[in-house]
N, CA, C and O of each residue as an XYZ file, in Angstrom:
504
protein
N     -29.774    -99.282    -34.889
C     -28.792   -100.180    -33.820
C     -29.947   -100.994    -33.151
O     -30.131   -102.196    -33.346
N     -30.714   -100.186    -32.327
C     -31.557   -100.510    -31.296
C     -32.433   -101.513    -31.903
O     -32.682   -102.506    -31.220
N     -32.963   -101.415    -33.120
C     -33.697   -102.578    -34.078
C     -33.081   -103.378    -34.504
O     -33.781   -104.341    -34.818
N     -31.827   -103.540    -34.746
C     -30.876   -104.658    -34.795
C     -30.796   -105.357    -33.422
O     -31.166   -106.526    -33.320
N     -30.370   -104.741    -32.474
C     -30.176   -105.418    -31.032
C     -31.689   -106.192    -30.617
O     -31.586   -107.299    -30.089
N     -32.650   -105.808    -30.773
C     -34.001   -106.068    -30.633
C     -34.636   -107.716    -31.620
O     -35.565   -108.467    -31.323
N     -34.009   -107.753    -32.390
C     -33.907   -109.112    -33.390
C     -33.258   -110.133    -32.900
O     -32.050   -109.920    -32.798
N     -33.582   -111.081    -32.586
C     -32.739   -112.471    -31.802
C     -31.826   -113.036    -33.197
O     -30.852   -113.779    -33.075
N     -32.151   -112.721    -34.032
C     -31.329   -113.688    -35.253
C     -29.955   -113.260    -35.732
O     -29.173   -113.779    -36.528
N     -29.903   -112.207    -35.039
C     -29.112   -111.198    -35.405
C     -27.980   -111.655    -34.532
O     -28.331   -111.617    -33.353
N     -26.790   -112.058    -34.684
C     -25.548   -112.454    -33.988
C     -24.667   -111.124    -33.448
O     -23.517   -111.067    -33.883
N     -24.941   -110.446    -32.875
C     -24.307   -109.559    -32.158
C     -22.457   -109.929    -32.084
O     -21.705   -109.076    -32.556
N     -22.068   -110.764    -31.690
C     -20.904   -111.345    -31.446
C     -20.264   -111.891    -32.826
O     -19.140   -112.386    -32.903
N     -21.113   -111.729    -33.844
C     -20.189   -112.235    -35.262
C     -19.037   -110.960    -35.409
O     -19.328   -109.773    -35.259
N     -17.988   -111.356    -35.658
C     -16.598   -110.563    -36.122
C     -16.289   -110.913    -37.562
O     -16.613   -111.885    -38.244
N     -15.516   -109.759    -37.841
C     -15.113   -109.624    -38.828
C     -13.901   -110.534    -38.856
O     -13.534   -111.256    -37.928
N     -13.283   -110.395    -40.136
C     -11.824   -111.477    -40.439
C     -10.701   -111.226    -39.436
O      -9.795   -112.019    -39.179
N     -10.879   -110.044    -38.917
C      -9.915   -109.792    -38.326
C      -9.975   -110.112    -36.756
O      -9.097   -109.813    -35.946
N     -11.533   -110.972    -36.397
C     -12.101   -110.853    -35.434
C     -12.558   -110.091    -33.977
O     -12.810   -110.386    -32.809
N     -12.477   -108.752    -34.985
C     -12.881   -107.537    -34.295
C     -14.496   -107.873    -34.051
O     -14.959   -108.398    -35.064
N     -15.404   -107.730    -33.073
C     -16.617   -107.144    -33.304
C     -17.505   -106.430    -32.820
O     -17.325   -105.847    -31.751
N     -18.635   -106.335    -33.512
C     -19.110   -104.837    -32.973
C     -18.738   -103.740    -31.752
O     -18.333   -102.578    -31.728
N     -19.089   -104.716    -30.790
C     -18.391   -104.234    -29.865
C     -17.049   -103.718    -29.713
O     -16.879   -102.578    -29.280
N     -16.071   -104.473    -30.037
C     -14.816   -103.839    -30.569
C     -14.697   -102.496    -31.004
O     -14.286   -101.506    -30.398
N     -15.217   -102.661    -32.400
C     -15.185   -101.946    -32.845
C     -15.525   -100.400    -32.298
O     -14.846    -99.376    -32.226
N     -17.016   -100.757    -31.920
C     -17.473    -99.578    -30.981
C     -16.537    -98.743    -30.105
O     -16.460    -97.514    -30.124
N     -15.939    -99.460    -29.445
C     -14.970    -99.098    -28.255
C     -13.507    -98.764    -28.758
O     -12.792    -98.076    -28.029
N     -12.944    -99.304    -30.195
C     -11.922    -98.744    -30.663
C     -12.302    -97.254    -31.750
O     -11.447    -96.425    -32.063
N     -13.415    -97.215    -32.081
C     -13.639    -95.960    -32.791
C     -13.914    -94.978    -31.636
O     -13.766    -93.776    -31.857
N     -14.364    -95.466    -30.235
C     -14.683    -94.100    -29.578
C     -16.299    -93.853    -29.766
O     -16.643    -92.715    -29.448
N     -17.318    -94.691    -30.212
C     -18.639    -94.650    -30.494
C     -18.909    -94.584    -29.064
O     -18.504    -95.622    -28.541
N     -19.454    -93.747    -28.180
C     -19.753    -94.030    -26.520
C     -21.386    -94.720    -26.456
O     -21.888    -95.617    -25.779
N     -21.906    -93.794    -27.537
C     -23.959    -94.236    -27.300
C     -24.011    -95.439    -27.948
O     -25.134    -95.938    -27.873
N     -22.880    -96.365    -28.815
C     -23.478    -97.278    -29.132
C     -22.729    -98.477    -28.009
O     -23.158    -99.587    -27.695
N     -21.592    -97.840    -27.611
C     -20.969    -98.568    -26.757
C     -22.305    -99.032    -25.644
O     -22.665   -100.207    -25.573
N     -22.826    -98.146    -24.975
C     -23.559    -98.448    -24.173
C     -24.922    -99.227    -24.488
O     -25.368   -100.031    -23.671
N     -25.489    -98.994    -25.553
C     -26.587    -99.649    -26.203
C     -25.554   -100.838    -26.263
O     -25.781   -101.507    -25.255
N     -24.748   -101.287    -26.822
C     -24.313   -102.731    -26.454
C     -23.921   -103.459    -25.153
O     -23.994   -104.683    -25.047
N     -23.479   -102.597    -24.117
C     -23.563   -102.734    -22.819
C     -24.520   -103.276    -22.208
O     -24.377   -104.227    -21.439
N     -25.758   -102.651    -22.525
C     -27.006   -103.340    -22.066
C     -27.410   -104.572    -22.583
O     -28.255   -105.334    -22.113
N     -26.738   -104.703    -23.587
C     -27.271   -106.598    -24.296
C     -26.523   -107.369    -23.492
O     -25.316   -107.218    -23.302
N     -27.291   -108.288    -22.960
C     -26.534   -109.748    -21.899
C     -25.811   -110.951    -23.014
O     -25.182   -111.963    -22.704
N     -26.173   -110.404    -24.473
C     -25.752   -111.467    -25.421
C     -24.288   -111.128    -25.904
O     -23.584   -111.873    -26.586
N     -23.933   -109.807    -25.407
C     -22.609   -109.062    -25.786
C     -21.316   -109.351    -24.838
O     -21.113   -108.885    -23.716
N     -20.403   -110.344    -25.673
C     -19.174   -110.896    -25.478
C     -17.991   -109.732    -25.163
O     -17.081   -109.478    -25.952
N     -18.186   -109.058    -23.826
C     -17.331   -107.505    -23.770
C     -16.333   -107.944    -23.770
O     -15.606   -107.220    -24.451
N     -15.673   -108.978    -23.283
C     -14.187   -109.089    -23.315
C     -13.948   -109.702    -24.572
O     -12.750   -109.456    -24.717
N     -14.379   -110.481    -25.798
C     -13.841   -110.768    -27.094
C     -12.837   -109.933    -27.506
O     -13.039   -108.769    -27.851
N     -11.190   -110.754    -27.479
C     -10.720   -110.180    -28.290
C      -9.936   -110.408    -29.683
O      -9.641   -111.560    -30.002
N      -9.636   -109.441    -30.423
C      -9.461   -109.358    -31.967
C      -8.333   -110.537    -31.951
O      -8.121   -111.105    -30.880
N      -7.637   -110.898    -33.066
C      -6.957   -111.785    -33.499
C      -5.475   -111.208    -32.989
O      -4.500   -111.945    -32.846
N      -5.466   -109.917    -32.763
C      -3.748   -109.196    -31.843
C      -4.183   -109.763    -30.305
O      -3.303   -109.841    -29.448
N      -5.382   -110.101    -30.035
C      -5.170   -110.184    -28.506
C      -5.580   -109.108    -27.530
O      -5.574   -109.242    -26.306
N      -6.029   -107.754    -28.365
C      -6.492   -106.586    -27.539
C      -7.935   -106.767    -27.577
O      -8.723   -107.032    -28.485
N      -8.076   -106.508    -26.100
C      -9.898   -106.409    -25.769
C     -10.554   -105.421    -26.341
O      -9.823   -104.907    -27.187
N     -11.474   -104.965    -26.290
C     -12.596   -104.080    -26.070
C     -11.702   -102.839    -25.274
O     -11.129   -101.992    -25.960
N     -11.632   -102.801    -23.792
C     -11.105   -102.324    -22.846
C      -9.692   -101.835    -23.619
O      -9.559   -100.632    -23.840
N      -8.726   -102.697    -23.994
C      -7.416   -102.325    -24.310
C      -7.580   -101.282    -25.150
O      -7.138   -100.147    -24.970
N      -8.340   -101.740    -26.253
C      -8.279   -100.580    -27.307
C      -8.594    -99.228    -27.003
O      -8.059    -98.218    -27.459
N      -9.761    -99.344    -25.970
C     -10.047    -98.036    -25.802
C      -9.300    -97.254    -24.753
O      -9.420    -96.035    -24.636
N      -8.541    -97.984    -24.011
C      -7.072    -97.548    -23.357
C      -6.220    -97.075    -24.728
O      -5.984    -95.916    -25.070
N      -5.967    -97.875    -25.169
C      -5.372    -97.406    -26.259
C      -4.829    -96.603    -27.332
O      -3.719    -96.559    -27.864
N      -6.334    -95.742    -27.570
C      -7.117    -94.980    -28.012
C      -7.405    -93.579    -27.272
O      -7.740    -92.563    -27.882
N      -7.226    -93.657    -25.823
C      -7.539    -93.043    -24.889
C      -9.083    -92.318    -25.055
O      -9.287    -91.121    -24.854
N     -10.009    -93.205    -25.421
C     -11.574    -92.617    -25.107
C     -11.995    -93.192    -23.772
O     -12.395    -94.301    -23.416
N     -11.627    -91.376    -22.809
C     -11.674    -92.108    -21.498
C     -13.131    -92.351    -21.068
O     -13.371    -93.080    -20.106
N     -14.250    -91.655    -21.877
C     -15.843    -92.263    -21.689
C     -15.735    -94.006    -21.415
O     -16.116    -94.690    -20.466
N     -15.158    -94.303    -22.481
C     -15.243    -95.687    -22.782
C     -14.962    -96.629    -21.857
O     -15.546    -97.634    -21.453
N     -13.275    -95.739    -21.447
C     -12.784    -96.687    -20.620
C     -13.603    -96.480    -18.866
O     -13.391    -97.393    -18.068
N     -14.039    -95.886    -18.639
C     -14.481    -95.172    -17.549
C     -16.011    -96.293    -17.320
O     -16.088    -97.068    -16.366
N     -16.891    -96.188    -18.172
C     -17.509    -97.401    -18.725
C     -17.527    -98.780    -18.258
O     -18.220    -99.629    -17.698
N     -16.036    -98.474    -18.957
C     -15.888   -100.589    -19.044
C     -15.395   -100.840    -17.505
O     -15.832   -101.576    -16.621
N     -14.177    -99.819    -17.561
C     -13.517   -100.449    -16.167
C     -14.499   -100.406    -14.906
O     -14.380   -101.233    -14.001
N     -15.323    -99.562    -14.889
C     -16.240   -100.057    -13.869
C     -17.056   -101.275    -13.807
O     -17.832   -101.342    -12.854
N     -17.030   -102.215    -14.609
C     -17.710   -102.812    -15.174
C     -17.155   -104.074    -14.415
O     -15.947   -103.838    -14.438
N     -17.310   -105.282    -13.751
C     -16.972   -106.261    -13.015
C     -16.201   -107.575    -13.892
O     -15.209   -108.279    -13.700
N     -17.122   -107.476    -14.816
C     -16.615   -108.251    -16.029
C     -15.512   -108.176    -16.830
O     -15.112   -109.102    -17.535
N     -14.902   -106.858    -16.720
C     -13.699   -106.576    -17.448
C     -12.262   -107.095    -16.488
O     -12.095   -107.315    -15.288
N     -11.567   -107.138    -17.434
C     -10.274   -107.825    -16.389
C      -9.351   -106.584    -16.836
O      -8.896   -106.436    -17.970
N      -9.175   -105.800    -15.844
C      -8.543   -104.203    -16.514
C      -6.843   -104.939    -16.360
O      -5.993   -104.192    -16.845
N      -6.327   -106.138    -15.822
C      -4.930   -105.916    -15.084
C      -4.729   -107.310    -16.635
O      -3.876   -108.163    -16.391
N      -5.352   -107.433    -17.820
C      -5.315   -108.516    -18.506
C      -4.108   -107.789    -19.475
O      -4.129   -106.653    -19.948
N      -2.938   -108.947    -19.620
C      -1.778   -108.040    -20.751
C      -2.111   -108.648    -22.255
O      -2.468   -109.800    -22.498
N      -1.940   -107.766    -23.029
C      -2.083   -108.181    -24.428
C      -0.912   -107.534    -25.116
O      -0.883   -106.330    -25.373
N       0.235   -108.543    -25.459
C       1.166   -108.032    -26.284
C       2.208   -107.608    -25.395
O       3.017   -106.709    -25.622
N       2.118   -108.427    -24.213
C       3.128   -108.083    -23.189
C       2.523   -106.402    -22.577
O       3.356   -105.749    -21.949
N       1.532   -105.964    -22.720
C       1.426   -105.065    -21.827
C      -0.361   -104.878    -21.037
O      -1.417   -105.434    -21.341
N      -0.117   -104.104    -20.221
C      -1.892   -103.869    -19.601
C      -2.224   -102.677    -19.978
O      -1.583   -101.657    -20.231
N      -3.854   -103.090    -19.976
C      -4.345   -101.492    -20.756
C      -3.893   -100.197    -20.154
O      -3.876    -99.140    -20.785
N      -3.571   -100.313    -19.058
C      -2.717    -98.843    -18.316
C      -1.411    -98.625    -18.484
O      -0.965    -97.588    -17.991
N      -0.435    -99.582    -19.250
C       0.555    -99.678    -19.576
C       0.819    -99.073    -21.211
O       1.767    -98.385    -21.591
N      -0.380    -99.589    -22.036
C      -0.891    -98.752    -23.030
C      -1.445    -97.501    -23.241
O      -1.210    -96.786    -24.215
N      -2.254    -97.221    -22.231
C      -2.442    -95.905    -22.043
C      -1.420    -94.880    -21.772
O      -1.514    -93.725    -22.187
N      -0.281    -95.400    -20.950
C       0.820    -94.497    -20.525
C       2.278    -94.286    -21.753
O       3.135    -93.411    -21.877
N       1.989    -95.544    -22.476
C       3.022    -95.365    -23.920
C       2.192    -94.253    -24.373
O       2.615    -93.137    -24.071
N       1.048    -94.319    -25.063
C       0.323    -93.435    -25.677
C       0.189    -92.001    -25.209
O      -0.278    -91.055    -25.844
N       0.666    -92.012    -24.023
C       0.339    -90.851    -23.258
C      -1.111    -90.295    -22.814
O      -1.291    -89.099    -22.583
N      -1.901    -91.050    -22.739
C      -3.039    -90.625    -22.476
C      -3.420    -90.466    -21.039
O      -4.376    -91.105    -20.600
N      -2.604    -89.502    -20.135
C      -2.505    -89.216    -18.799
C      -4.089    -89.337    -18.046
O      -4.389    -89.565    -16.874
N      -4.829    -89.111    -19.104
C      -6.330    -89.402    -18.109
C      -7.125    -90.548    -18.319
O      -8.240    -90.712    -17.825
N      -6.600    -91.250    -18.978
C      -6.851    -92.664    -19.149
C      -6.135    -93.423    -18.094
O      -6.748    -94.335    -17.539
N      -4.512    -93.075    -17.636
C      -3.789    -93.707    -17.030
C      -4.181    -93.211    -15.640
O      -4.189    -94.057    -14.746
N      -4.551    -91.784    -15.301
C      -5.382    -91.397    -14.004
C      -6.488    -92.296    -13.600
O      -6.549    -92.835    -12.495
N      -7.576    -92.465    -14.782
C      -8.496    -93.284    -14.330
C      -8.271    -94.428    -13.614
O      -8.617    -94.728    -12.471
N      -7.560    -95.107    -14.546
C      -7.474    -96.759    -14.206
C      -6.710    -96.332    -12.981
O      -7.360    -96.764    -12.029
N      -5.779    -95.772    -12.597
C      -5.045    -95.500    -11.080
C      -6.021    -95.748     -9.767
O      -5.977    -96.314     -8.674
N      -6.912    -94.976    -10.557
C      -8.327    -94.520     -9.510
C      -9.082    -95.875     -9.195
O      -9.301    -96.275     -8.052
N      -9.516    -96.645    -10.563
C     -10.183    -97.931    -10.527
C      -9.519    -99.049    -10.212
O     -10.247   -100.042    -10.187
N      -8.226    -99.265     -9.927
C      -7.782   -100.260     -9.771
C      -6.341    -99.577     -9.100
O      -5.315    -99.243     -9.693
N      -6.685    -99.498     -7.573
C      -6.139    -99.197     -6.566
C      -4.888    -99.893     -6.505
O      -4.018    -99.060     -6.250
N      -4.409   -101.023     -6.622
C      -3.665   -101.860     -6.921
C      -2.255   -101.933     -7.468
O      -1.352   -102.717     -7.174
N      -2.280   -100.776     -8.467
C      -1.211   -100.185     -9.383
C      -0.420    -99.523     -8.250
O      -0.874    -98.942     -7.265
N       0.952    -99.746     -8.619
C       1.906    -98.736     -8.135
C       2.106    -98.029     -8.832
O       2.086    -98.150    -10.056
N       2.531    -96.432     -7.720
C       3.150    -95.599     -8.758
C       4.283    -96.042     -9.080
O       4.965    -95.249     -9.728
N       4.885    -97.367     -8.783
C       6.519    -97.249     -9.679
C       6.178    -97.863    -10.520
O       7.076    -98.589    -10.947
N       4.843    -97.991    -11.247
C       4.954    -98.521    -12.223
C       4.773    -97.800    -13.479
O       4.579    -98.329    -14.573
N       4.853    -96.538    -13.232
C       4.410    -95.224    -13.903
C       5.440    -94.491    -13.856
O       5.941    -94.345    -12.740
N       5.954    -93.940    -14.791
C       7.108    -93.827    -15.484
C       7.131    -91.561    -15.119
O       6.313    -90.698    -14.799
N       8.255    -91.623    -15.377
C       8.109    -89.887    -14.631
C       7.171    -88.507    -14.957
O       6.625    -87.599    -14.332
N       7.423    -89.140    -16.904
C       6.582    -88.257    -17.246
C       5.036    -88.274    -16.923
O       4.336    -87.268    -17.038
N       4.548    -89.540    -16.497
C       3.177    -89.470    -16.275
C       3.054    -89.266    -15.503
O       1.850    -89.058    -15.347
N       3.808    -89.076    -14.274
C       3.553    -88.594    -12.920
C       2.940    -87.085    -13.113
O       1.783    -86.745    -12.866
N       4.121    -86.173    -13.673
C       3.856    -85.051    -13.425
C       2.385    -85.110    -14.484
O       1.777    -84.040    -14.456
N       2.013    -85.738    -15.013
C       0.669    -85.081    -15.746
C      -0.160    -85.188    -14.603
O      -1.003    -84.339    -14.315
N       0.050    -86.155    -13.983
C      -1.479    -86.655    -13.049
C      -1.223    -85.579    -11.809
O      -2.223    -85.301    -11.148
N      -0.448    -85.191    -11.580
C      -0.542    -84.592     -9.916
C      -0.643    -83.111    -10.426
O      -0.738    -82.185     -9.619
């Protein structure tokens, strides 16, 4: 991976047919070390969405990849309130019962109201 990143001829944002980039795929599959490597490369478009409109941050939240959510959630380039298919990353994490991700997003984005969290999730957070 490091060898490829050092080769300027490699298009690091080249997507598959469904518009999933290497960064997106690493976030979806929970590959923390690859995510860290790619985050350090300024060429990587960390917000490039798939054909479904899912961003790397959104897909990491949807799949409950807590460490990746931590990395991305603290990056000022990420819009954590962006909606995909009518839901924010916070809401998809809540829907999928990823209570630790929900708690983390709540800590990162203090503007989220507890009134948007359902009763089941509040009990897991407390």
